[in-house]
ZATORFI-749748 format. One record per residue (C-alpha): residue in one letter; x, y, z. Coordinates in nm, 4 decimals. Layout:
N
<site rest="A" u="X" v="Y" w="Z"/>
...
//
This chain:
180
<site rest="M" u="-0.8953" v="-3.1053" w="-2.4687"/>
<site rest="R" u="-1.1882" v="-2.9119" w="-2.6194"/>
<site rest="C" u="-1.3851" v="-3.1447" w="-2.8503"/>
<site rest="F" u="-1.6880" v="-3.1697" w="-3.0751"/>
<site rest="I" u="-1.8436" v="-3.4098" w="-3.3268"/>
<site rest="A" u="-1.8849" v="-3.2738" w="-3.6781"/>
<site rest="I" u="-1.9485" v="-3.3354" w="-4.0447"/>
<site rest="D" u="-1.6581" v="-3.2187" w="-4.2588"/>
<site rest="L" u="-1.7420" v="-3.0423" w="-4.5827"/>
<site rest="P" u="-1.5917" v="-3.1089" w="-4.9264"/>
<site rest="S" u="-1.3594" v="-2.8401" w="-5.0635"/>
<site rest="E" u="-1.6091" v="-2.7298" w="-5.3331"/>
<site rest="V" u="-1.8704" v="-2.6679" w="-5.0609"/>
<site rest="K" u="-1.6193" v="-2.4677" w="-4.8569"/>
<site rest="Q" u="-1.5396" v="-2.2634" w="-5.1693"/>
<site rest="E" u="-1.9093" v="-2.1865" w="-5.2209"/>
<site rest="L" u="-1.9483" v="-2.0872" w="-4.8562"/>
<site rest="S" u="-1.6424" v="-1.8604" w="-4.8861"/>
<site rest="K" u="-1.8184" v="-1.6850" w="-5.1762"/>
<site rest="V" u="-2.1241" v="-1.6381" w="-4.9563"/>
<site rest="Q" u="-1.9045" v="-1.4998" w="-4.6777"/>
<site rest="S" u="-1.7600" v="-1.2414" w="-4.9178"/>
<site rest="K" u="-2.1136" v="-1.1104" w="-4.9760"/>
<site rest="L" u="-2.1847" v="-1.0475" w="-4.6087"/>
<site rest="N" u="-2.2290" v="-0.6779" w="-4.5379"/>
<site rest="Q" u="-1.9208" v="-0.5821" w="-4.3395"/>
<site rest="S" u="-1.9415" v="-0.2144" w="-4.4277"/>
<site rest="S" u="-2.0923" v="0.0707" w="-4.2269"/>
<site rest="G" u="-1.9188" v="-0.0210" w="-3.9036"/>
<site rest="N" u="-2.0333" v="-0.3844" w="-3.8925"/>
<site rest="K" u="-1.7881" v="-0.6169" w="-3.7205"/>
<site rest="L" u="-1.8035" v="-0.9840" w="-3.8176"/>
<site rest="K" u="-1.5523" v="-1.2602" w="-3.7473"/>
<site rest="L" u="-1.5689" v="-1.4882" w="-4.0517"/>
<site rest="V" u="-1.4990" v="-1.8564" w="-3.9980"/>
<site rest="E" u="-1.1837" v="-1.9516" w="-4.1886"/>
<site rest="S" u="-1.2718" v="-2.1664" w="-4.4914"/>
<site rest="E" u="-1.0621" v="-2.4600" w="-4.3665"/>
<site rest="N" u="-1.2672" v="-2.4554" w="-4.0428"/>
<site rest="L" u="-1.6140" v="-2.4630" w="-4.2030"/>
<site rest="H" u="-1.8075" v="-2.7691" w="-4.0802"/>
<site rest="L" u="-2.1405" v="-2.8726" w="-3.9319"/>
<site rest="T" u="-2.1263" v="-2.9407" w="-3.5573"/>
<site rest="L" u="-2.3425" v="-3.2363" w="-3.4575"/>
<site rest="V" u="-2.2633" v="-3.2372" w="-3.0836"/>
<site rest="F" u="-2.0410" v="-3.0021" w="-2.8834"/>
<site rest="L" u="-1.8541" v="-3.2108" w="-2.6243"/>
<site rest="D" u="-1.6553" v="-2.9394" w="-2.4393"/>
<site rest="E" u="-1.3425" v="-3.0298" w="-2.2397"/>
<site rest="L" u="-1.2642" v="-3.4037" w="-2.2388"/>
<site rest="S" u="-0.9798" v="-3.6241" w="-2.1222"/>
<site rest="D" u="-0.8241" v="-3.8872" w="-2.3489"/>
<site rest="Y" u="-1.0161" v="-4.1490" w="-2.1505"/>
<site rest="E" u="-1.3495" v="-3.9721" w="-2.2141"/>
<site rest="V" u="-1.2720" v="-3.9361" w="-2.5855"/>
<site rest="N" u="-1.1985" v="-4.3096" w="-2.6037"/>
<site rest="Q" u="-1.5281" v="-4.3890" w="-2.4272"/>
<site rest="I" u="-1.7176" v="-4.1791" w="-2.6833"/>
<site rest="K" u="-1.5245" v="-4.3394" w="-2.9677"/>
<site rest="E" u="-1.6206" v="-4.6861" w="-2.8439"/>
<site rest="K" u="-1.9893" v="-4.5920" w="-2.8185"/>
<site rest="L" u="-1.9923" v="-4.4438" w="-3.1691"/>
<site rest="K" u="-1.8168" v="-4.7406" w="-3.3334"/>
<site rest="N" u="-2.1479" v="-4.9278" w="-3.3149"/>
<site rest="L" u="-2.3542" v="-4.6479" w="-3.4671"/>
<site rest="N" u="-2.5361" v="-4.7618" w="-3.7787"/>
<site rest="F" u="-2.6316" v="-4.4793" w="-4.0143"/>
<site rest="K" u="-2.6433" v="-4.4676" w="-4.3928"/>
<site rest="K" u="-2.4556" v="-4.2108" w="-4.5965"/>
<site rest="F" u="-2.6841" v="-3.9522" w="-4.7526"/>
<site rest="E" u="-2.6998" v="-3.6728" w="-5.0049"/>
<site rest="A" u="-2.7034" v="-3.3213" w="-4.8611"/>
<site rest="K" u="-2.7064" v="-2.9703" w="-5.0037"/>
<site rest="L" u="-2.6585" v="-2.6153" w="-4.8903"/>
<site rest="G" u="-2.9787" v="-2.4404" w="-4.7883"/>
<site rest="S" u="-3.0803" v="-2.0881" w="-4.6975"/>
<site rest="I" u="-2.8909" v="-1.8284" w="-4.4974"/>
<site rest="G" u="-3.0039" v="-1.7317" w="-4.1479"/>
<site rest="V" u="-2.9062" v="-1.5855" w="-3.8112"/>
<site rest="F" u="-2.9016" v="-1.6921" w="-3.4450"/>
<site rest="P" u="-3.0559" v="-1.6311" w="-3.2024"/>
<site rest="S" u="-3.2924" v="-1.3825" w="-3.3747"/>
<site rest="E" u="-3.3006" v="-1.0953" w="-3.6248"/>
<site rest="S" u="-3.3247" v="-0.8481" w="-3.3364"/>
<site rest="F" u="-3.0199" v="-0.9956" w="-3.1591"/>
<site rest="I" u="-2.7745" v="-1.1326" w="-3.4165"/>
<site rest="R" u="-2.4747" v="-1.3309" w="-3.2921"/>
<site rest="I" u="-2.4244" v="-1.5921" w="-3.5666"/>
<site rest="V" u="-2.4735" v="-1.5894" w="-3.9453"/>
<site rest="W" u="-2.5183" v="-1.9397" w="-4.0856"/>
<site rest="V" u="-2.6211" v="-2.1512" w="-4.3843"/>
<site rest="A" u="-2.8543" v="-2.4470" w="-4.3410"/>
<site rest="M" u="-2.7623" v="-2.8006" w="-4.4434"/>
<site rest="E" u="-3.0517" v="-2.9868" w="-4.6047"/>
<site rest="P" u="-3.2235" v="-3.2250" w="-4.5667"/>
<site rest="S" u="-3.2305" v="-3.1062" w="-4.2066"/>
<site rest="P" u="-3.4507" v="-3.3980" w="-4.0816"/>
<site rest="I" u="-3.1814" v="-3.6507" w="-4.1835"/>
<site rest="V" u="-2.9021" v="-3.4411" w="-4.0316"/>
<site rest="K" u="-3.1129" v="-3.4100" w="-3.7135"/>
<site rest="E" u="-3.1644" v="-3.7870" w="-3.7115"/>
<site rest="L" u="-2.7861" v="-3.8386" w="-3.7281"/>
<site rest="H" u="-2.7422" v="-3.5909" w="-3.4415"/>
<site rest="D" u="-3.0094" v="-3.7716" w="-3.2384"/>
<site rest="K" u="-2.8489" v="-4.1135" w="-3.2888"/>
<site rest="I" u="-2.5068" v="-3.9788" w="-3.1886"/>
<site rest="F" u="-2.6511" v="-3.7990" w="-2.8869"/>
<site rest="E" u="-2.8449" v="-4.1072" w="-2.7711"/>
<site rest="S" u="-2.5261" v="-4.3171" w="-2.8030"/>
<site rest="I" u="-2.3126" v="-4.0892" w="-2.5861"/>
<site rest="K" u="-2.5518" v="-3.9057" w="-2.3515"/>
<site rest="S" u="-2.4707" v="-4.1397" w="-2.0593"/>
<site rest="L" u="-2.1061" v="-4.0273" w="-2.0787"/>
<site rest="G" u="-2.1524" v="-3.6573" w="-2.0012"/>
<site rest="K" u="-2.3733" v="-3.3507" w="-1.9890"/>
<site rest="F" u="-2.3854" v="-3.2748" w="-2.3595"/>
<site rest="D" u="-2.6299" v="-3.0243" w="-2.5052"/>
<site rest="S" u="-2.9133" v="-3.2002" w="-2.6886"/>
<site rest="R" u="-3.0268" v="-2.8905" w="-2.8803"/>
<site rest="F" u="-2.9548" v="-2.9007" w="-3.2514"/>
<site rest="E" u="-3.0144" v="-2.6942" w="-3.5633"/>
<site rest="S" u="-2.8706" v="-2.8098" w="-3.8969"/>
<site rest="H" u="-2.6407" v="-2.5176" w="-3.9787"/>
<site rest="I" u="-2.2891" v="-2.4230" w="-4.0820"/>
<site rest="T" u="-2.1571" v="-2.1132" w="-3.9041"/>
<site rest="L" u="-2.0245" v="-1.8525" w="-4.1485"/>
<site rest="A" u="-1.9578" v="-1.5627" w="-3.9115"/>
<site rest="R" u="-1.9742" v="-1.4593" w="-3.5495"/>
<site rest="V" u="-2.1202" v="-1.1129" w="-3.5103"/>
<site rest="K" u="-1.9394" v="-0.8662" w="-3.2866"/>
<site rest="F" u="-2.1404" v="-0.5566" w="-3.3830"/>
<site rest="I" u="-2.4048" v="-0.4542" w="-3.6384"/>
<site rest="A" u="-2.4499" v="-0.0799" w="-3.6915"/>
<site rest="D" u="-2.7862" v="-0.1037" w="-3.8736"/>
<site rest="K" u="-2.9621" v="-0.4383" w="-3.8109"/>
<site rest="E" u="-3.2532" v="-0.3633" w="-4.0423"/>
<site rest="N" u="-3.0213" v="-0.2885" w="-4.3353"/>
<site rest="F" u="-2.7991" v="-0.5869" w="-4.2499"/>
<site rest="I" u="-3.0981" v="-0.8265" w="-4.2526"/>
<site rest="K" u="-3.2286" v="-0.6721" w="-4.5764"/>
<site rest="K" u="-2.8929" v="-0.7266" w="-4.7498"/>
<site rest="L" u="-2.8550" v="-1.0727" w="-4.5951"/>
<site rest="K" u="-3.1894" v="-1.1795" w="-4.7433"/>
<site rest="Q" u="-3.0567" v="-1.0813" w="-5.0860"/>
<site rest="V" u="-2.7591" v="-1.3180" w="-5.0549"/>
<site rest="K" u="-2.8263" v="-1.6298" w="-5.2606"/>
<site rest="V" u="-2.6654" v="-1.9584" w="-5.1620"/>
<site rest="E" u="-2.6024" v="-2.2053" w="-5.4439"/>
<site rest="P" u="-2.7802" v="-2.5287" w="-5.3352"/>
<site rest="L" u="-2.4617" v="-2.7256" w="-5.3942"/>
<site rest="G" u="-2.5102" v="-3.0990" w="-5.3350"/>
<site rest="F" u="-2.2623" v="-3.3409" w="-5.1781"/>
<site rest="E" u="-2.2478" v="-3.6809" w="-5.0119"/>
<site rest="V" u="-2.2212" v="-3.7070" w="-4.6341"/>
<site rest="N" u="-2.0315" v="-4.0307" w="-4.5824"/>
<site rest="S" u="-1.8612" v="-3.9703" w="-4.2473"/>
<site rest="F" u="-1.8391" v="-3.7641" w="-3.9306"/>
<site rest="S" u="-1.5505" v="-3.7040" w="-3.6923"/>
<site rest="I" u="-1.4583" v="-3.6374" w="-3.3340"/>
<site rest="K" u="-1.2488" v="-3.3213" w="-3.3516"/>
<site rest="K" u="-1.0400" v="-3.1293" w="-3.1064"/>
<site rest="S" u="-1.0217" v="-2.7531" w="-3.1108"/>
<site rest="I" u="-0.6879" v="-2.5930" w="-3.0333"/>
<site rest="L" u="-0.7304" v="-2.2229" w="-2.9558"/>
<site rest="T" u="-0.4495" v="-2.0011" w="-3.0865"/>
<site rest="E" u="-0.4004" v="-1.6244" w="-3.1168"/>
<site rest="Q" u="-0.4771" v="-1.6581" w="-3.4895"/>
<site rest="G" u="-0.8015" v="-1.8460" w="-3.4181"/>
<site rest="P" u="-0.9000" v="-2.2080" w="-3.3599"/>
<site rest="V" u="-0.7258" v="-2.4990" w="-3.5299"/>
<site rest="Y" u="-0.9370" v="-2.8131" w="-3.5684"/>
<site rest="E" u="-0.7843" v="-3.1585" w="-3.5761"/>
<site rest="N" u="-0.9601" v="-3.4891" w="-3.6395"/>
<site rest="I" u="-0.9173" v="-3.7353" w="-3.3551"/>
<site rest="F" u="-1.1258" v="-4.0129" w="-3.5065"/>
<site rest="K" u="-1.3324" v="-4.0459" w="-3.8246"/>
<site rest="F" u="-1.6459" v="-4.2617" w="-3.8490"/>
<site rest="E" u="-1.7562" v="-4.3873" w="-4.1890"/>
<site rest="L" u="-2.1282" v="-4.4049" w="-4.2623"/>
<site rest="K" u="-2.2594" v="-4.7248" w="-4.4219"/>
//
């Protein structure tokens, strides 16, 4: 099964992000695939295809993880990989050093179990870009989009599986880890 480790977002944060998504410039021939509001999350580690046995190994390693819950907030809007080649539109989660520290602790706990990508940027994907007709205009309008710095408590993370359907991915929690 296709899996990842993520921070789930409270419904009020998802509502705010949906408002931001509605402001993305989809006119003038731009083609964006917006992430469905129920699927908005912050990926900490992408695990790829795993067996039940591998998921259980990861679960056992993460049971011993000691990390305190923390206050987070929505940050600025940005793009990956660059403004000249846009593939993802995202919103940062702050404070990014604490989110990065959580990622690092998770990665260190499980890295012996597989070839997981250690790269990390604290972001929530809003849209996948298929085509932008006028990148300069798109970036200009994107920089005008204001994200409400909505605060929330991060008190858990989950191992999730991604089920790909014709309507898009469906995410299901396999196991939830509470932060101290």
